[in-house]
Each structure stands twice: as C-alpha cells, then as structure tokens.
C-alpha positions, -999 to 999 in steps of 0.1 A, spaced: 34 292 287 48 286 322 72 257 326 85 244 359 121 233 366 124 196 366 139 180 398 167 156 390 181 126 409 196 125 436 173 153 450 159 141 483 123 150 474 123 122 449 128 98 478 100 113 499 64 101 504 45 132 493 18 149 514 -19 142 507 -38 171 493 -66 184 515 -97 184 494 -109 217 508 -77 233 495 -81 220 459 -98 251 446 -72 275 459 -55 295 431 -21 281 441 -31 245 437 -50 251 405 -21 271 390 4 243 400 -18 217 382 -18 239 351 19 244 351 25 207 357 5 199 326 24 225 306 57 212 319 48 176 309 40 187 274 71 209 271 93 180 282 75 155 259 66 134 289 38 109 292 34 115 329 47 138 356 45 138 394 46 168 418 80 160 433 95 160 398 89 197 398 98 203 434 63 202 449 53 181 480 18 171 470 1 138 460 -6 151 425 4 135 392 -6 141 355 -11 114 329 -8 121 292 -35 100 276 -50 98 241 -80 117 255 -59 144 269 -42 150 303 -57 133 333 -51 148 367 -49 123 396 -49 135 432 -43 113 462 -43 83 440 -45 47 452 -41 16 431 -69 -7 444 -64 -37 421 -35 -52 402 -34 -80 376 -16 -112 384 1 -111 351 32 -89 347 52 -78 316 85 -62 309 87 -28 292 112 -1 285 109 30 307 127 63 312 122 92 336 123 130 333 142 130 366 168 105 354 176 118 319 196 96 296 187 63 314 164 37 299 158 1 307 134 -28 312 110 -26 341 86 -53 351 51 -40 358 15 -54 363 -3 -56 330 -35 -40 342 -49 -22 372 -77 -2 388 -70 33 402 -90 54 426 -83 91 428 -97 127 429 -98 151 400 -88 187 402 -123 197 414 -122 172 443 -145 147 427 -136 110 433 -133 87 403 -122 52 394 -104 42 362 -92 9 348 -60 8 327 -40 -17 309 -8 -18 288 11 15 285 -14 36 306 -12 10 334 26 13 333 25 51 334 1 50 364 24 27 383 54 48 375 38 80 386 22 65 418 57 52 426 70 87 423 44 100 448 55 74 473 92 82 470 100 52 447 123 65 420 126 48 386 160 32 384 167 8 356 196 -10 373 195 -46 362 217 -67 384 229 -94 361 250 -112 386 268 -113 419 305 -121 421 316 -134 455 344 -155 470 341 -193 470 325 -210 500 351 -215 527 355 -242 554 349 -229 589 341 -242 624 352 -274 641 339 -296 613 354 -274 586 320 -273 568 318 -251 538 302 -217 547 285 -194 523 294 -157 524 267 -133 535 268 -118 500 259 -152 485 231 -157 510 216 -123 502 219 -130 464 201 -163 468 173 -146 487 167 -122 458 172 -150 432 202 -133 416 227 -152 395 258 -161 416 294 -165 404 322 -178 426 354 -181 406 385 -194 424 402 -161 413 392 -132 391 423 -138 371 411 -172 360 404 -174 323 368 -185 331 362 -152 350 372 -132 319 350 -153 297 321 -150 321 323 -112 325 328 -107 288 295 -125 281 274 -103 304 274 -71 284 282 -51 316 277 -13 320 294 -12 354 307 -34 382 304 -22 418 330 -37 442 333 -37 480 360 -55 500 363 -83 475 398 -92 486 416 -94 452 433 -69 429 414 -66 396 436 -70 365 435 -44 338 419 -67 312 389 -70 335 388 -34 344 382 -25 308 353 -48 302 323 -29 315 313 2 295 317 25 325 344 6 343 345 -9 379 336 12 409 349 6 444 332 14 477 363 21 499 360 26 536 381 57 540 383 92 528 408 87 500 436 94 494 441 86 531 442 50 542 445 32 508 448 -5 513 433 -35 530 424 -23 565 412 13 565 386 8 592 411 -7 617 437 19 609 413 48 613 409 36 649 446 27 655 456 62 643 430 80 664 409 95 635 380 116 647 362 112 613 364 88 584 340 79 557 332 63 523 348 70 490 331 59 458 358 58 431 364 45 396 390 17 398 424 18 381 453 -6 381 471 11 410 456 2 444 428 26 455 442 54 433 413 59 409 393 92 404 367 100 430 330 100 422 317 109 457 327 110 494 306 108 525 319 116 560 311 100 594 323 109 628 342 82 648 327 78 682 350 73 712 335 39 718 335 27 682 351 -7 674 361 -20 641 328 -39 641 305 -10 649 324 13 625 322 -13 597 284 -15 601 280 23 600 302 25 569 284 -3 552 251 16 554 268 48 543 283 30 513 249 17 503 235 52 505 264 65 484 257 40 456 220 48 457 226 85 454 254 87 429 255 55 407 228 66 382 243 102 380 276 86 372 262 63 345 244 92 328 275 115 329 259 139 354 284 133 382 319 147 376 349 127 388 379 142 405 415 129 405 430 121 439 459 142 453 484 113 452 510 132 472 486 131 502 481 93 500 487 71 531 486 33 531 475 6 555 486 -30 554 465 -61 560 460 -69 596 479 -99 609 472 -118 641 505 -107 655 494 -70 651 467 -76 677 492 -83 706 490 -57 733 522 -40 744 514 -29 780 543 -4 779 524 16 753 502 45 764 467 39 777 453 57 747 473 35 722 461 4 740 425 15 740 427 22 703 443 -12 696 416 -30 715 388 -12 696 405 -17 663 409 -54 668 373 -60 680 357 -83 669 385 -99 649 412 -109 654 408 -97 689 435 -79 709 453 -103 731 479 -107 758 495 -137 776 488 -151 811 504 -183 824 513 -193 789 477 -189 776 463 -163 753 438 -139 768 417 -118 745 406 -83 755 375 -69 738 367 -37 757 388 -14 779 387 22 791 410 46 811 406 44 848 411 72 874 433 55 900 469 55 911 493 31 892 490 -4 907 524 -17 894 546 -20 864 530 -21 829 509 -53 826 502 -56 863 465 -67 869 446 -61 901 411 -57 915 400 -22 926 366 -29 941 346 -45 913 369 -31 886 396 -53 869 425 -28 864 457 -32 845 487 -8 843 499 6 810 529 28 801 510 59 812 479 54 834 457 25 845 430 9 823 397 -8 833 391 -41 815 355 -43 806 354 -76 786 379 -104 782 380 -141 772 402 -170 784 410 -198 760 380 -222 755 358 -200 776 330 -175 769 335 -137 772 332 -123 807 331 -89 823 360 -77 844 339 -80 875 330 -116 866 367 -124 861 375 -110 896 348 -132 912 363 -163 896 400 -155 900 402 -134 932 428 -158 947 454 -151 920 452 -113 920 474 -94 915 492 -110 885 509 -98 853 500 -99 816 529 -103 793 
C-alpha cells in the first residue's frame, strides 16, 4: 500500500486555487497512480474525504468516502445549493486536533468528471453534502477553520468632532457588518467584564492595540490565554507607540510579533514574527496599514497551529528589551536645531496624528511631509524661504524642502501653494 504525506496548515498550497485537470491527461499513468494513492491515503488516515492539495498535489481532484465506495471527483462544480442550512461538527486531516461546528447547505447538486474523463452529476444531502462542500472548498483554497468568533471587545463610543457626537470605533462598525456580538465595557477591570468573559467559555482572545493592560485574573480565563498582535519585532520597542518609534529611531525594518500575553508589558513568549522593510517615505499611517495586513496574515497562518499545539512558543530575550512611551502632543514639536534626518523622521512618525508642528506668528503650523534639499543654507535653523517653487527651511545641518503643511483652520497645502499665498512675507522664521 502506498500512502502519501499529508500537507498540514499553514502550508501555502492549502490556500491555493488548484489547477483544473486536462481531460486528455487523465489516462496518464501519473494521474491514475495519484488517484489510487489518494484513495489509499484517505483510508489509511480514516478520512471521509481528501483533496489533492492535502497531499501536496496541485490538481482539481478529490476523493469522497461513501457507503458505496470511494467516489473520485475531478474538476467538480457545485451547480445547485439548498436554501436550508444546518450546523454540523467537522474536522480536517490538514488541521489535526481541531473540531468545531460549521454551517453548510443541507443538500446540493454536483457536476464533475470521473477518473476516465466521463462527466456525471450527483445529488447529495446530509453528511455527503457536507463532505462535498468541504472538499470543493479545499480545491478552491478555502481551508476548514473552526474558529467561532463569540464576541468582539472594543472601546466604548467616544465623542468627536465639533458637535462631540459619539463615534463608533472601526472595529465596532466591522463587527456590526458581520453581525458579531459586541461588548464595550468602560474598562476591562470592571467586574462586569470578568463576568462577561467568564460566561463565554473562551479558548483564546486575540488582542490588538486595545489601549488597556489586561489584569491577571482575565488573562487566565481563556483555555489558551490571550494573544497580542504587537507592531514591532519584540523584544525591541515594547510599549504604546512602536510604529512611531521605529520611524523616530530610523529603523530600516520592523514587523509584527504574535505573542502570548503575560502580566508584564509585552514580555510574553513569542508564537511568530513577520518582518517588513521600512520605506524611506513611510509615515506612521502608511506603516500602520502595512503592519495591520501583516498582523492579520500572521493570525491566519499561526492561530490554529498554536491552538492545536503544533506551534512552539519561544521566550523573549528580556535583556535585549527596549521600550517606547505613549506619544504626547508635545513630542511632535519640531526642533529646527536638530539634524535634517532627525526632523524628517519626526515628521514621518507624527503623520497623520498628532502631526509634527512648529510656531509662526504665535500660530501652530503642522508639517506633514518634508525632504532634504540640495541647496546652500538660507539662514539660521528655522529660517523659511522660497527657492523657486520650493518652500525651504533651514535645520541644524542642511536645508529641508517642505512638501505639505497646514495653517490653523485651513486645509493642507503644498509648499508651492504656500509660497504663492505668502510670497510677501518670505523669508520668515519658524520657532
């Protein structure tokens, strides 16, 4: 008997849409042998179905284990689905140890080819319909994952804008779109939070930038603990503002760390890390968006492996830890005596919020984009002048070209637009 090696999550082939089989190639010895070994593998693993990518093959072929014997389906298409759905427990050979309730259509009609290239149609209901949907999902890169999101914990709505109207967080809006239960305690230390989380029979909680320290009595509630998606490569940049400080400190790379939370801030064992390069034009906003996508991918790839004890965790080297404090508005003030590189990093780190700022005629001016400029020094640090269409300011080292700025109560303008509206006051000095 020949048994193939099963492919396990997070292998990328399990996320791929498999290639259709050319009917003319079906009778080749290679394809026929692969079908036979897939059948043997399914029986050896006590499976009720198996898809080609579960054994490392990139073909639209799956095997169904039915009461009448194995049924081979090639290039299958589900042509009709019942309106009625039902919940049922599923597992998967590629995700061993994980079982859970999955909602599927109760009955369906399938069109496919058999191993001889003959087309056929079959109707199925109940367990067979469920197996077909599971295997066709596999062939289209949809992996069984029994992750039941029982609730979304997010900060309370906060007043914003001129009218101080209550504004929902983006997390709450997304949860409402997917009809997920939403919980918004005033604080996670509130007794009602403990009662709430205790009643949910949690396996795991995944946290990202929640804004509160989680007390020990809550950390111990889920079976597998709390996981944090942290926006740095720990142990570097523990704390509240890793994205801004990666830019402030001139990092050329940063990333995401998925870790198990402990009482001490960002000190828990690491499940996975993912690295990203910092572009010379990255701002805190652009880097945040890149890291958010990277964090989601990290959860997708490693959460199930962690829950099923197939992902080892590694303690951090605490002696290498660095820390970053919460950004205050005063941290965004530009010191024009600093070097051009330091000012450039500050401007990018504070974009979009709180926005790097300086003073002009007693008013706060925000600077959103700036770059070094090849020109002789035009005056002491903070001196602003027009060099052609370029708005240039002196720093402690070399001149800088202001690309985008904003006066109080005004919209953002380019440096050239500012020159056109304020030519009569140039040169002047920022302080």
